[in-house]
N, C-alpha and C positions, 0 to 999 in steps of 0.2 A: 325265221320264216314260218315255222309251225305255230309259234305263239301268236304271230300276226294273223294267221288264218283263223285261229281260235277266237281272237278278239273280234274278228269281222263276222263270225258265225252267227246266224240268225237263231234266236231262241224264242219259242212260241209260248205264249201264255193265253189260255182260253178265257180269262176273266171277263174280257169285254165282248166275247162272242155271244150273240143273242141265242145261239143254239144250246148253250149250256145253262144249267140251273143258276150258276153264279152270274152269268151275263144277263139273264132274264130279270133277276130280282135284286142284284147288287149285293153288297157285303152282308146285309142282314140275313140273307138266305143261307149263308154259309154257317153251318153248325159244327161245333167242335165234337170231339169223341163222346162227350156227355150229352149230345143233342141240344146244346145251348147255343143260341145265335152269337156269332162273334164278328167284330169288325176288324178287317185287316187293312192296314194302310197301303198306299201305293208303293212306298219304299219297302215295306215288309213283303209285298207281293213280288217285287223285283228281286229281293234277296231269295225268296222261296223258289222262284223259277231258276235262278242261278245255282242254288243248292241242288235242285232236281237235275240240272245239266252238268253236275259233278264238278263245279268250280270250288276251289278251296277258299277259305276266308280271305286269304291274301289276294287271290285273283278277283274275288268279288269286290273287295275294298278298292283295288286298283281300277276296276271297271266302273265302279260307282263314284269314284273320286272322294272316298271317305276313308277313315281309319279302320284298321282291323277291329278295334274295340267297338266301333259303331256297328260293324257287321255282327259282332258277337251279341251286341244289345238287341239288334233286330231278330237274330236267331233265337235268343232267349225269350223275347216278346212272343214270337211265333209259337215256341214250345208252350209257353204259359197260356196263350189264347186258345190254342188248338187242343190242349190237353195231351199232346204227344209226349213221349218219354225221351225220344232221341231223334237224331237227324233222319234215320231210316223211317221213323214214324211220320216225320214231316213230308217225306217224299210220297209215302203211301197215302197220306191225307190229301196232298195236292192232286194226285192222280185220281183217287176215288171221288173227290169233290169236283172234278172237272176243271181244276185250276191249271193243270199241266197235262199236255198230251205227249207221251213219250214217242209216239209214232211220227211226230213232227220234228224230232230231234235227231241230228246227225251225231251219233255216239262218238265220244272223244277217247275211245279205248286204244 
């Protein structure tokens, strides 16, 4: 029952919101930690929002109907594109760039 509720949980991504920098200007306005513009694909954004929502690689894979190795690939692409060193850095990046709003998330603790 708990897993079913988590699967139906709504996760918010502000990427398409015109009020955020990312929503106003698209992927080219997102700059990595070295201030270089980066393009993040739709699937990478989906993985990023699920990472921010504390989903494991296995849970992300199940939710996206892909293999765990595919999720690992998306995570590695995100690390490379953003210049972040680890998953905590990806979460900070997403929040700081307006790609994820933690206030909209119901914590899974």
